[in-house]
C-alpha positions as CSV (number, residue, x, y, z in Angstrom):
1,M,0.0,0.0,0.0
2,T,1.3,3.4,-1.0
3,F,-0.9,5.5,1.4
4,V,0.6,7.5,4.2
5,L,-1.1,9.7,6.8
6,R,0.8,12.9,7.7
7,A,0.3,16.2,9.3
8,A,-1.5,18.7,7.1
9,R,0.4,21.7,5.8
10,E,-0.7,25.1,4.6
11,E,0.1,24.1,1.0
12,D,-2.6,21.4,1.3
13,L,-5.4,24.1,1.1
14,D,-6.4,23.4,-2.5
15,A,-6.7,19.7,-1.9
16,L,-8.6,20.3,1.4
17,Y,-11.0,22.6,-0.4
18,R,-11.6,20.1,-3.2
19,M,-12.5,17.4,-0.6
20,A,-14.7,19.8,1.3
21,K,-16.7,20.5,-1.8
22,G,-17.2,16.8,-2.2
23,T,-18.8,16.2,1.2
24,G,-22.3,16.9,0.2
25,G,-23.1,19.2,3.2
26,G,-23.5,18.6,6.9
27,F,-19.7,18.3,7.5
28,T,-19.3,21.1,10.1
29,N,-15.6,20.4,10.5
30,L,-14.9,20.5,6.8
31,P,-16.8,23.4,5.3
32,P,-16.3,24.3,1.6
33,D,-15.1,27.7,2.5
34,R,-11.5,28.6,1.7
35,P,-10.9,31.2,4.4
36,T,-12.2,28.9,7.1
37,L,-10.1,26.0,5.8
38,K,-7.0,28.3,5.6
39,A,-7.6,29.4,9.2
40,K,-7.8,25.7,10.2
41,L,-4.5,24.9,8.6
42,E,-2.9,28.0,10.3
43,R,-4.2,26.9,13.6
44,T,-3.1,23.3,13.2
45,A,0.4,24.4,12.3
46,T,0.5,26.3,15.6
47,C,-0.8,23.3,17.5
48,F,1.7,20.9,15.9
49,G,4.4,23.4,16.9
50,R,3.4,23.5,20.6
51,D,6.0,21.7,22.7
52,E,4.2,21.6,26.0
53,E,2.8,18.2,26.8
54,S,-0.5,19.3,28.3
55,I,-4.1,19.6,27.2
56,A,-5.1,22.8,25.4
57,D,-7.5,24.0,22.7
58,D,-5.6,22.2,20.0
59,L,-6.7,21.2,16.5
60,F,-4.7,18.6,14.5
61,V,-5.6,18.2,10.8
62,F,-4.1,15.2,8.9
63,I,-3.8,14.4,5.2
64,L,-3.9,10.9,3.6
65,E,-1.6,10.9,0.6
66,N,-1.1,8.4,-2.1
67,T,2.6,8.5,-2.6
68,A,2.5,6.6,-5.8
69,T,0.5,9.3,-7.5
70,G,1.0,12.3,-5.2
71,R,-2.7,12.7,-4.9
72,I,-4.3,13.6,-1.6
73,A,-7.1,11.1,-1.1
74,G,-8.4,11.9,2.4
75,T,-8.3,13.9,5.6
76,C,-9.3,13.7,9.2
77,Q,-9.0,15.8,12.4
78,I,-8.6,15.6,16.1
79,F,-9.8,18.3,18.6
80,S,-8.0,17.9,21.9
81,Q,-10.7,19.5,24.0
82,V,-14.1,20.7,22.9
83,G,-16.0,23.4,24.8
84,T,-13.1,25.7,25.3
85,R,-13.8,28.6,23.0
86,W,-17.5,28.2,23.3
87,P,-19.8,25.6,24.9
88,F,-20.2,22.3,23.1
89,Y,-23.9,21.8,22.8
90,S,-25.7,18.6,22.3
91,Y,-29.3,17.4,22.8
92,R,-29.6,14.7,25.5
93,L,-32.4,12.3,24.8
94,G,-34.1,11.3,28.1
95,H,-37.4,10.5,29.7
96,I,-39.7,11.8,32.4
97,T,-42.3,9.7,34.1
98,Q,-45.5,11.2,35.4
99,H,-48.5,9.6,37.2
100,S,-52.1,10.7,37.4
101,E,-54.1,9.4,40.4
102,E,-57.3,10.6,38.8
103,L,-56.7,8.6,35.6
104,G,-54.9,5.8,37.3
105,R,-52.3,5.9,34.6
106,T,-48.5,6.5,34.4
107,F,-47.1,8.3,31.4
108,R,-43.5,8.2,30.2
109,A,-42.6,11.0,27.9
110,E,-39.4,11.3,25.8
111,M,-37.6,14.7,26.0
112,L,-34.7,16.5,24.4
113,T,-32.6,18.7,26.7
114,L,-30.0,21.1,25.6
115,S,-26.8,20.0,27.2
116,T,-23.1,20.8,27.6
117,D,-22.3,17.5,29.3
118,L,-19.5,16.7,26.8
119,D,-17.4,19.8,27.4
120,G,-13.8,18.9,28.0
121,S,-13.9,15.8,25.9
122,S,-11.6,15.2,22.9
123,E,-13.2,14.7,19.5
124,V,-12.3,12.9,16.3
125,G,-14.0,14.3,13.2
126,G,-13.6,15.8,9.8
127,L,-13.0,12.4,8.2
128,Y,-13.3,12.4,4.4
129,L,-12.1,9.8,1.9
130,D,-12.4,10.0,-1.9
131,A,-15.0,7.6,-3.1
132,N,-12.6,5.8,-5.4
133,E,-10.2,5.0,-2.6
134,R,-12.7,3.3,-0.2
135,S,-11.2,-0.1,-0.4
136,A,-8.3,-2.2,0.7
137,G,-8.3,-0.9,4.3
138,V,-7.6,2.7,3.4
139,G,-10.6,3.9,5.4
140,K,-9.5,2.1,8.5
141,L,-6.0,3.5,8.1
142,L,-7.4,7.0,7.9
143,A,-9.6,6.6,10.9
144,R,-7.4,4.5,13.2
145,S,-4.2,6.4,12.7
146,R,-5.7,9.2,14.7
147,Y,-5.8,6.9,17.8
148,L,-2.1,6.1,17.4
149,F,-1.4,9.9,17.4
150,V,-3.5,10.2,20.6
151,H,-1.6,7.2,22.1
152,G,1.7,8.9,21.4
153,H,0.6,12.3,22.8
154,R,-1.7,11.1,25.5
155,P,-1.3,14.1,27.9
156,R,-2.7,16.4,25.2
157,F,-6.2,14.7,25.2
158,G,-9.1,14.3,27.5
159,P,-10.5,11.3,29.4
160,K,-13.3,10.9,26.9
161,M,-13.4,10.9,23.2
162,L,-16.4,11.7,21.1
163,A,-17.3,11.5,17.4
164,E,-20.3,13.2,15.9
165,L,-21.8,11.4,12.9
166,R,-23.7,13.3,10.3
167,G,-27.4,12.9,10.6
168,A,-30.1,12.1,8.0
169,I,-30.2,14.6,5.1
170,D,-32.6,14.3,2.2
171,D,-31.7,14.5,-1.5
172,A,-32.4,18.2,-1.5
173,G,-29.9,18.8,1.3
174,N,-32.6,19.4,4.0
175,S,-32.5,18.0,7.5
176,P,-35.8,16.6,8.8
177,F,-34.5,17.1,12.4
178,W,-33.6,20.8,11.8
179,D,-36.9,21.4,10.0
180,G,-38.8,19.8,12.8
181,L,-37.1,21.5,15.7
182,A,-34.4,24.2,15.6
183,G,-35.5,25.5,12.2
184,R,-38.8,26.7,13.8
185,F,-36.8,29.1,16.0
186,F,-34.5,30.5,13.3
187,D,-35.1,32.3,10.1
188,M,-32.6,30.2,8.2
189,S,-32.5,26.9,6.4
190,F,-30.5,23.9,7.6
191,H,-27.8,24.7,4.9
192,E,-27.5,28.3,6.1
193,A,-27.3,27.3,9.8
194,D,-24.8,24.6,9.1
195,E,-22.6,27.0,7.1
196,F,-22.8,29.6,9.8
197,N,-21.9,27.1,12.4
198,A,-18.9,25.9,10.4
199,R,-17.6,29.5,10.2
200,H,-18.6,31.0,13.5
201,G,-19.5,28.2,16.0
202,N,-22.9,27.3,17.4
203,Q,-23.2,30.0,20.2
204,F,-26.2,31.4,18.3
205,I,-28.0,28.2,19.2
206,A,-27.6,29.0,22.9
207,D,-28.5,32.6,22.3
208,L,-31.8,31.9,20.6
209,M,-33.0,28.3,21.3
210,P,-35.4,27.6,24.2
211,K,-33.6,26.4,27.3
212,H,-36.4,24.3,28.6
213,P,-36.7,20.6,27.6
214,I,-38.6,19.7,24.5
215,Y,-41.1,16.9,24.4
216,T,-40.4,14.8,21.3
217,A,-44.1,14.1,20.9
218,L,-44.4,17.7,19.7
219,L,-42.0,17.1,16.8
220,S,-43.0,15.9,13.4
221,D,-42.8,12.1,12.7
222,A,-40.0,12.8,10.2
223,A,-37.9,14.5,12.9
224,R,-38.5,11.8,15.5
225,Q,-37.6,9.0,13.1
226,V,-34.1,10.4,12.4
227,M,-33.0,11.2,16.0
228,G,-29.8,9.3,16.7
229,Q,-29.7,7.9,13.2
230,P,-26.6,8.4,11.0
231,H,-26.7,9.5,7.4
232,Y,-26.7,6.4,5.2
233,S,-23.1,7.2,4.1
234,G,-22.0,7.2,7.7
235,R,-23.1,3.8,8.7
236,P,-19.8,2.1,8.0
237,A,-18.1,4.9,10.1
238,M,-20.5,4.1,12.9
239,R,-19.6,0.4,12.8
240,M,-15.9,1.3,12.8
241,L,-16.4,3.5,15.9
242,E,-18.3,0.7,17.6
243,D,-15.5,-1.7,16.8
244,E,-13.1,0.7,18.6
245,G,-15.4,0.8,21.7
246,F,-17.5,3.9,21.0
247,S,-21.2,3.7,21.8
248,Y,-24.3,5.9,21.3
249,Q,-25.3,7.3,24.7
250,K,-28.4,9.2,23.8
251,Y,-26.7,12.5,22.8
252,V,-27.6,13.9,19.3
253,D,-26.4,16.8,17.2
254,I,-28.3,20.0,17.7
255,F,-28.5,20.6,13.9
256,D,-29.3,17.3,12.2
257,G,-30.0,14.9,15.1
258,G,-27.1,12.6,14.2
259,P,-25.7,10.4,16.9
260,T,-22.8,11.4,19.1
261,M,-20.6,8.3,19.7
262,I,-18.6,8.3,23.0
263,A,-15.7,6.3,24.4
264,D,-13.3,6.4,27.3
265,T,-10.1,7.4,25.6
266,D,-7.9,4.8,27.3
267,R,-10.3,2.1,26.4
268,I,-10.4,2.7,22.6
269,R,-9.3,-0.5,21.1
270,T,-6.4,0.8,18.9
271,I,-5.0,2.8,21.9
272,R,-5.2,-0.3,24.2
273,Q,-3.5,-2.5,21.6
274,A,-0.8,0.0,20.6
275,R,2.8,-1.1,21.4
276,E,6.2,0.4,21.0
277,L,8.5,-1.9,19.1
278,T,12.0,-1.4,17.6
279,I,12.9,-2.3,14.0
280,S,15.6,-5.0,13.8
281,A,15.5,-5.6,10.1
282,L,13.8,-4.7,6.8
283,T,12.7,-7.2,4.2
284,A,11.4,-7.0,0.6
285,D,8.9,-9.8,0.9
286,Q,6.6,-10.4,3.9
287,E,3.6,-11.7,1.9
288,G,1.2,-13.6,4.2
289,T,2.4,-11.9,7.4
290,P,0.0,-10.0,9.5
291,T,-0.9,-6.4,8.6
292,H,-0.6,-3.7,11.2
293,I,-1.2,0.0,11.3
294,V,2.1,1.6,12.3
295,S,3.3,5.1,13.1
296,H,6.5,7.0,13.7
297,G,7.4,10.5,14.7
298,R,5.9,13.2,17.0
299,L,3.7,16.2,16.3
300,A,4.3,17.5,12.8
301,D,6.7,14.7,12.0
302,F,4.0,12.0,12.7
303,R,3.4,9.6,9.9
304,A,1.3,6.4,9.7
305,C,0.7,3.6,7.2
306,Q,-0.2,0.0,6.9
307,A,2.7,-2.5,7.2
308,R,3.4,-6.2,7.2
309,L,5.6,-7.0,10.1
310,V,6.8,-9.9,12.1
311,E,7.5,-9.7,15.8
312,N,10.7,-11.4,16.8
313,A,11.4,-13.4,20.0
314,D,13.4,-10.5,21.4
315,G,10.5,-8.1,21.0
316,S,11.9,-6.4,18.0
317,V,10.1,-6.4,14.6
318,T,11.0,-7.0,10.9
319,I,9.0,-4.7,8.7
320,D,8.6,-4.5,4.9
321,E,10.7,-2.1,3.0
322,E,7.8,-0.2,1.4
323,A,6.3,0.7,4.8
324,A,9.7,1.7,6.1
325,A,10.2,4.0,3.2
326,L,6.7,5.6,3.7
327,L,7.6,6.3,7.4
328,G,11.2,7.3,6.8
329,V,12.5,4.7,9.2
330,G,15.2,2.1,9.3
331,T,16.8,-0.5,11.7
332,G,17.0,0.7,15.2
333,D,14.0,3.1,14.9
334,A,11.0,2.7,17.1
335,L,7.4,2.2,15.8
336,T,4.0,2.3,17.4
337,C,2.1,-0.7,16.1
338,A,-1.5,-1.9,16.4
339,P,-3.1,-4.9,14.6
340,A,-5.0,-3.8,11.4
């Protein structure tokens, strides 16, 4: 495999903009707006350059590059701590039980409550992969390499990790959840609100939305049906998150009602399985040997790829030459490895 994940650079702006235009909307972390994307790249350069090993309001943007063609095929992001610049709003889906003595009946109503419970969590997001590259484990490499970065820079991230999945959007680009709830309080379409949020944050939700709980029975059938449901294109991503130990815990996005997946950072599968091993030899042919996701380097020098490697009795590893070239490593260098 010729794909390598690396830190994004300011010269990646054109490629990032191309991918943002291909998302189809609803990707708050990857808006098709050049000034916003340029600001993201400038911010991530500053964050990659921060030496202090502590949690802060960091954004790390990564690029997946096909080194055989030079084409950038994907991107992803990690936010070290949400809720720092402005509160991180979610709807929490819960219930209230009420009893009537006169009727002799108990009623259990479902409610949505505006919440900032997830403030302080880290977040993985902004994942996009070109449609023609969605095979041969490339998607898993793009998604799981982020956890190897977290493993190697653990003090910079929070105790919980979340991932917001895009909610249901119809063919016209409308959100049934937005139209059934928030859209009733704002003189703007879902597309307009999503675009504004991507550029300026969602503080306007807190400023204008009702603070009291909302009974879901008052929503349209269409809005209720999509609460906690991912966009059809996001179902594979939801399965990958579940494989890593993330779960849906009744938090949904305030714009499109998509599910927020949550995990304890230290219990994410890739982070738990990651090990530091030293390269003892390179080999040209390791066909049939187990595939791993491997990484090397810190901060802006971080790189990750798939590799075939064999662990030796002394705890060192033999790795294929192609992967070693992608990472820029040789014998004696240390790798972080996790089973693919």
